[in-house]
C-alpha positions in Angstrom: 85.7 103.8 96.8 85.4 107.4 98.0 83.4 110.0 96.1 85.5 113.2 96.1 82.6 115.3 94.8 80.3 115.1 97.8 77.5 117.3 96.5 74.3 115.6 97.1 72.6 116.3 93.8 73.7 113.3 91.8 75.9 111.1 94.1 76.4 108.3 91.6 75.2 109.4 88.1 76.7 112.7 87.4 80.0 113.6 85.8 81.4 114.8 89.1 80.9 111.5 90.8 84.0 109.6 89.8 83.9 106.8 92.2 81.3 104.5 93.7 80.9 101.0 95.2 78.3 98.3 95.9 78.0 96.0 99.0 75.6 93.1 99.3 75.1 91.2 102.6 73.4 88.0 103.6 72.8 86.6 107.1 73.7 83.1 108.1 70.1 81.8 108.0 69.7 83.3 104.6 72.4 81.3 102.9 72.5 77.7 101.7 75.5 76.6 103.8 74.9 78.8 106.9 77.7 81.2 106.1 77.5 84.9 106.4 78.3 86.7 103.1 79.5 90.2 102.2 80.4 91.4 98.7 82.3 94.4 97.6 83.1 96.0 94.3 85.8 98.6 94.8 84.9 100.9 91.9 87.3 103.6 90.9 88.8 105.2 87.8 92.2 105.3 89.4 92.4 102.1 91.6 94.6 99.3 90.4 93.2 95.9 91.5 95.4 93.7 93.6 95.2 91.7 96.8 96.5 93.4 99.9 98.3 91.2 102.5 99.1 92.3 106.0 100.8 89.7 108.1 100.2 89.3 111.8 102.7 91.3 113.8 103.8 92.1 117.4 104.6 95.8 118.1 106.8 97.4 120.7 105.5 99.9 123.2 105.6 103.4 121.7 105.5 102.1 118.2 103.4 104.4 115.9 101.3 103.6 112.8 101.3 106.0 109.9 97.8 106.9 108.6 97.7 107.4 104.8 94.5 108.5 103.0 93.5 105.4 100.9 92.2 107.5 98.0 94.9 110.1 97.5 98.0 108.7 99.3 98.2 111.8 101.4 99.8 111.4 104.8 97.4 112.3 107.6 99.3 111.6 110.8 100.2 108.8 113.3 98.4 106.8 115.9 99.9 104.4 118.5 100.1 100.7 117.4 98.6 98.0 119.6 100.6 95.1 121.0 99.5 92.6 118.4 97.8 93.0 115.0 96.0 90.2 113.1 96.7 88.9 109.6 94.6 90.4 106.8 94.1 89.0 103.3 92.3 91.6 101.2 89.3 92.6 103.3 89.1 89.5 105.6 91.3 88.8 108.6 92.5 85.6 110.2 89.4 85.5 112.5 87.0 85.7 109.5 86.1 89.3 110.1 85.2 91.2 106.9 84.9 94.9 106.4 83.8 96.7 103.2 82.3 100.1 102.3 80.5 102.4 100.0 80.6 106.2 100.2 77.4 108.3 100.4 79.0 111.7 100.8 76.5 113.4 103.0 76.4 117.1 103.9 79.4 118.9 102.6 79.8 121.0 105.7 80.4 117.9 107.8 83.8 117.1 106.2 86.8 117.6 108.5 90.0 117.7 106.5 92.0 118.3 109.6 91.2 114.9 111.0 93.6 111.9 111.0 91.5 108.8 110.3 90.1 108.2 106.7 87.6 105.5 105.8 90.2 103.2 104.2 92.4 103.3 107.3 89.4 102.5 109.4 88.8 99.3 107.4 92.3 97.9 107.7 93.0 99.0 111.3 89.7 97.4 112.3 90.6 94.2 110.5 94.0 94.1 112.2 92.5 94.7 115.7 89.2 92.8 115.8 88.1 89.2 116.4 84.4 89.9 115.8 82.1 92.3 113.9 81.1 94.0 117.2 84.8 94.5 118.1 85.4 96.0 114.6 82.5 98.5 115.2 84.0 99.6 118.5 87.5 99.9 117.1 86.3 102.1 114.2 84.0 104.3 116.3 86.6 104.7 119.1 89.2 105.7 116.5 87.2 108.5 114.9 86.1 109.8 118.4 89.7 110.1 119.4 91.4 111.2 116.2 88.7 112.7 114.1 87.1 111.4 110.8 88.7 112.7 107.6 86.4 111.2 105.0 82.9 111.9 103.8 79.8 110.0 104.8 80.4 106.2 104.6 78.4 103.0 104.8 80.4 100.0 106.1 79.6 96.3 105.8 81.0 94.5 108.8 80.7 90.8 109.3 82.0 87.7 111.1 80.8 84.0 110.9 77.8 84.8 113.1 76.6 88.4 112.3 76.5 91.0 109.6 76.1 94.7 110.3 75.7 98.0 108.4 77.5 100.9 110.0 76.9 104.4 108.7 79.1 107.2 109.7 79.5 110.9 108.9 81.8 113.5 110.3 81.0 116.6 112.4 82.8 119.2 110.3 85.9 121.2 111.0 84.7 122.7 114.2 84.0 119.5 116.1 86.2 116.4 116.2 84.6 112.9 115.7 81.7 111.5 113.9 78.0 110.6 114.3 77.0 107.0 113.4 74.5 104.2 113.6 75.1 100.5 113.3 72.3 98.0 112.5 72.6 94.3 112.7 71.0 92.6 109.8 68.6 89.7 110.9 70.1 86.3 110.3 67.4 85.3 107.8 67.7 88.5 105.8 69.7 90.2 103.0 70.8 93.8 102.8 72.8 96.1 100.6 74.1 99.6 100.2 75.4 101.4 97.2 76.6 105.0 97.8 73.5 106.2 99.6 72.8 106.1 103.3 70.2 103.4 104.0 69.6 103.6 107.7 66.5 105.7 108.4 64.6 105.2 111.7 66.3 102.8 114.2 65.5 101.4 117.6 66.9 103.5 120.5 66.7 100.7 123.1 68.0 97.5 121.4 71.7 97.2 122.0 71.7 93.7 120.7 70.8 94.8 117.2 71.5 98.6 117.1 74.4 100.7 118.3 74.8 104.5 117.8 76.8 107.4 118.9 75.3 109.2 122.0 75.0 112.5 120.1 73.7 111.2 116.8 70.3 112.9 117.4 71.4 115.9 119.5 74.1 116.9 116.9 71.4 116.8 114.1 69.3 119.1 116.3 72.2 121.5 116.9 72.9 121.6 113.1 69.3 122.3 112.3 68.9 118.9 110.4 66.1 117.6 112.7 63.4 119.1 115.0 61.0 116.2 115.9 60.8 113.7 118.6 63.8 111.3 119.2 61.7 108.3 118.2 61.0 109.8 114.8 64.7 110.6 114.0 66.0 109.2 110.7 69.8 109.1 110.2 69.7 109.2 106.4 67.1 112.0 106.2 69.1 114.1 108.6 72.6 113.5 107.3 72.2 112.4 103.6 68.9 113.4 102.1 67.9 111.5 99.0 67.4 113.0 95.5 67.2 111.8 92.0 70.8 110.7 91.8 70.8 108.8 95.0 67.6 107.0 94.2 68.2 106.1 90.6 72.0 105.7 90.7 72.3 104.1 94.1 69.2 102.7 95.7 68.2 101.2 92.3 71.3 98.9 92.7 70.0 97.8 96.1 66.5 97.3 94.6 68.0 95.0 91.8 69.6 92.8 94.4 66.4 92.5 96.5 64.3 92.0 93.3 66.4 89.1 92.3 65.7 87.1 95.4 62.5 88.6 96.9 59.1 88.7 95.1 56.9 91.8 95.2 59.7 94.3 94.9 57.9 96.2 92.1 56.1 98.0 94.9 59.2 100.0 95.5 59.7 101.2 91.9 57.7 104.4 92.7 60.2 105.1 95.4 63.1 104.6 93.0 61.3 107.0 90.7 61.1 109.6 93.5 57.3 109.6 93.6 55.8 111.6 96.5 54.4 109.4 99.2 55.9 106.2 97.8 56.8 103.4 100.2 60.4 103.6 101.1 62.6 100.5 100.4 63.6 98.8 103.7 67.2 98.3 104.9 66.8 94.5 104.6 64.3 91.9 103.3 63.8 88.2 103.8 64.6 86.4 100.5 62.2 83.8 99.0 65.1 81.3 98.9 68.5 80.8 100.5 71.4 82.3 98.7 74.7 80.6 97.7 78.1 82.0 97.1 77.5 81.6 93.4 74.3 83.6 93.7 76.2 86.5 95.2 79.0 86.2 92.6 76.5 86.4 89.8 74.6 89.2 91.4 77.8 91.3 91.3 77.6 90.9 87.5 74.2 92.5 87.4 73.2 95.1 84.8 69.5 95.2 85.7 68.8 92.4 83.2 65.1 91.7 83.0 64.0 94.8 84.9 62.8 98.3 83.8 66.4 99.5 84.0 67.8 96.7 81.8 71.0 98.2 80.3 71.3 95.5 77.6 68.1 96.8 75.8 68.0 100.5 76.5 68.7 103.0 73.7 72.4 103.2 74.8 72.9 99.5 74.0 70.8 99.4 70.9 73.6 100.4 68.5 76.4 98.7 70.3 75.8 94.9 70.4 73.8 95.1 73.6 76.7 96.3 75.7 75.5 97.1 79.2 78.1 99.8 79.9 78.0 103.6 79.8 81.1 105.7 79.8 81.3 108.9 82.0 79.9 111.4 82.3 76.7 109.8 83.4 74.5 112.8 82.8 74.1 114.8 79.5 71.8 117.5 78.1 69.9 117.5 74.8 67.8 120.6 73.9 68.1 122.0 77.4 66.7 118.7 78.9 68.9 116.7 81.3 69.2 112.9 80.9 71.0 110.2 82.8 72.5 106.8 82.0 72.0 103.8 84.3 74.5 102.9 86.9 74.4 99.1 87.6 76.2 96.9 90.2 78.7 95.7 87.5 80.7 98.5 86.0 83.8 98.8 83.9 86.0 100.9 86.3 86.2 98.3 89.1 89.6 97.8 90.8 88.8 94.6 92.6 85.7 92.6 93.6 85.0 89.9 96.2 82.5 87.7 97.9 83.6 87.0 101.5 82.4 83.7 102.9 82.5 83.4 106.7 81.5 80.1 108.4 81.1 79.3 112.1 80.9 75.6 111.3 84.6 75.5 110.3 87.9 76.5 112.0 88.9 80.0 111.1 91.8 78.9 109.0 89.4 77.1 106.7 86.1 78.9 107.2 87.1 82.3 105.9 87.2 82.3 102.1 87.6 85.5 100.1 86.4 84.8 96.6 88.5 87.4 94.9 88.6 88.9 91.4 89.9 92.0 89.7 88.5 94.5 87.3 84.8 94.4 86.2 82.9 91.8 88.2 81.0 90.8 85.0 84.1 89.4 83.3 86.2 88.7 86.4 86.7 85.2 87.9 86.2 84.7 91.6 89.2 82.8 92.9 89.3 81.2 96.4 91.7 83.0 98.8 91.6 81.6 102.3 92.0 84.0 105.2 94.9 81.9 106.6 97.1 81.9 103.5 100.6 83.3 104.1 101.4 84.3 100.5 99.5 86.2 97.8 99.5 84.6 94.3 101.9 86.5 92.0 99.1 87.5 89.6 97.4 89.4 92.5 100.4 90.8 94.3 100.7 94.4 95.2 103.5 96.0 93.2 103.3 93.5 90.4 102.1 96.3 88.1 100.1 99.4 88.4 97.6 101.5 86.4 100.3 102.9 84.2 102.4 99.8 83.6 100.9 96.9 81.7 101.9 93.4 82.7 100.5 90.3 80.9 101.2 88.2 84.1 99.1 90.5 86.2 95.5 89.5 86.6 94.2 93.0 86.5 95.6 93.7 83.1 94.6 90.3 81.6 91.1 90.8 82.8 91.0 94.3 81.3 92.3 92.9 78.0 89.3 90.6 77.9 86.7 93.1 79.2 87.7 96.0 77.0 87.5 93.8 73.9 84.0 92.7 75.0 82.8 96.3 75.5 83.2 96.8 71.7 81.3 93.7 70.6 79.5 92.5 73.7 76.8 90.2 72.3 79.4 88.3 70.2 82.1 88.0 72.9 80.3 87.5 76.2 79.3 83.9 75.4 83.0 83.0 74.8 83.9 84.7 78.1 81.0 83.1 80.0 82.2 79.6 78.8 85.7 80.0 80.3 84.6 81.9 83.3 82.0 79.3 84.1 84.4 76.4 83.7 86.8 78.0 86.1 84.2 78.8 88.8 82.6 75.4 88.4 86.0 73.9 89.1 86.6 76.0 92.2 83.2 75.2 93.6 83.6 71.5 92.9 87.0 71.4 94.6 86.0 73.4 97.7 84.6 70.6 99.8 87.5 68.1 99.2 90.0 70.9 99.7 88.5 72.0 103.0 88.1 68.4 104.2 91.8 67.8 103.6 92.8 71.1 105.3 90.8 70.1 108.4 92.5 66.7 108.5 95.9 68.4 108.3 94.8 71.0 110.9 94.3 68.2 113.5 98.0 67.3 113.3 99.6 70.7 112.4 98.2 74.2 111.9 101.3 75.1 109.8 100.7 72.2 107.4 97.1 73.1 107.0 97.9 76.7 106.3 100.7 75.7 103.8 98.2 73.4 102.0 95.6 76.2 101.7 98.2 78.7 100.6 99.5 76.3 97.9 95.9 75.6 96.8 95.0 79.3 96.4 98.2 79.9 94.5 97.6 76.9 92.2 94.0 77.9 91.4 95.2 81.4 90.7 97.7 80.0 88.2 95.0 77.9 86.6 92.8 81.0 86.2 95.6 83.1 84.8 96.6 80.5 82.2 93.0 80.2 81.1 92.4 83.9 80.9 95.7 84.7 79.1 94.6 82.1 76.5 91.1 83.7 76.4 92.5 87.2 75.8 94.5 86.0 72.8 91.6 83.8 71.5 89.2 86.8 71.5 91.7 89.0 69.8 92.3 86.4 67.0 88.6 85.4 66.6 87.2 88.9 66.3 90.1 90.6 64.5 89.1 93.5 62.3 85.3 93.1 62.9 85.3 89.6 61.4 84.3 86.3 63.1 86.6 83.4 62.4 85.2 79.9 62.0 86.0 77.1 64.3 85.9 73.3 64.0 86.6 70.8 66.7 87.8 73.5 69.1 90.3 75.0 66.6 90.2 77.8 64.0 89.3 76.3 60.7 91.4 76.0 57.5 90.3 75.1 54.0 91.7 72.0 52.3 94.7 74.0 51.0 95.8 75.3 54.4 94.3 78.8 54.1 92.0 80.3 56.7 88.3 79.7 55.9 86.5 82.9 54.9 85.2 84.5 58.1 81.7 85.6 58.9 81.1 89.3 58.5 79.2 90.0 61.7 78.3 93.5 60.9 76.1 95.5 63.2 72.7 95.1 64.9 69.5 96.0 63.1 69.0 98.9 65.5 72.3 100.3 64.2 71.2 100.0 60.6 67.8 101.6 61.5 69.6 104.5 63.1 71.9 105.0 60.1 69.0 104.9 57.7 67.0 107.5 59.7 70.0 109.8 60.3 71.6 109.8 56.8 68.7 110.8 54.7 69.4 110.0 51.1 73.2 110.1 51.4 73.7 106.4 52.0 70.6 105.1 50.2 71.4 102.6 47.4 69.9 103.7 44.1 70.3 102.7 40.6 72.0 105.2 38.2 69.6 107.2 36.2 69.5 106.3 32.5 
């Protein structure tokens, strides 16, 4: 989501930075099944997580489309509709095109609040008008050239069954309409990521197959005084979104964690994350040591830097709170005139929705595009299969089912929040219970995928409508399975850990004594780190001593 405070200083770790997102990408030769993969965590403190659905439609000549700023709801203007728009389920369309984003802000003077097209509108207009990733790039860049770019600097992930791209775009300010941009194709055997910091530095000027850019991307930087060297030495990020402590530690560190999980030798870039002068810069993409699966990407979206120097489960912030890998805002604080920060991982509590988009050239579009969709924190969410051809959104994910101010136990966002927010208080106790149910559900979905898609292809040979109906019913049914399991889990956690106790279980049920009374619970207490802190901080006040005689 968009970062309204666009100061460069601490784009993802300061109090002013309210919103931030993470995208992971994998090319078709870097995955176990030949699919292209794009993930997205739509992180925001005000976003309610649901699944958008835009049906395909025909439009009359002269029909106009209203442009509404995705973040604020502010009307920005109107643009002409095209004759036909494609169906969109979440962030994937009927042709398996996927678009996601993360905001990097960029230079404050380049924001144009008089423009018409915001970054959210760019995403969904592109999905409605594109059959390929390259078409989406053209739609997006043509729109801002004609109508102006309203938002701050943005990185977009754009993919289809054959290619994945990173497009970076920043406006030209209030005096000049449009945007400057660069789009890089990620090699098919590589993985890439962006997380609220521009990641395209130097780029090839004569490789239209793998790199596209606005004609004035360099000349505009010269005019603005951002660059003075030779064209071949131009770096988009250096000119338009210079790095600092916040962008390195709060943004690029998330990218590093993804690369580090699947590529050996990534420790060489830790000096870069630390901002060391002359350190080797982390590349836009790397070739992984092994091919990645959908489940790999799902689990990566749950990352809290476990097993790395930034591990949030063992840092001082977690020591007294059951190893909880979450830090509430603000992300920066001062003690004795010294500033400190807290880590910002891929998984975070204030996520609206999260997905892994699976796009496959080996299957018909109706079957090949699967949006593995969840709501709230990716760490506790369940990725449920939503096919790009479905004609109805499951009730638990429907827009309008509830909102951020109205609780609904039948809405997936609220059920997941009930579970997650209980776990934030006693993480080390509750997360194994959550992992058990979460894992069983995702194992089920993975196991059923092959037979479901085989049946859909059989139906497709006879009737497209029958195949689409079958997949729609399947996605709805699996959503219902997930909801029932998670509703039960929310109640189970509340009962089991009520009042700081831990109730005993036997044969899958809470245990009673021979007389029908609940068995005395375990008093879980606190971690030893907590007791150590109390002992050091209380002096003699809480020390147990015998009365003097």
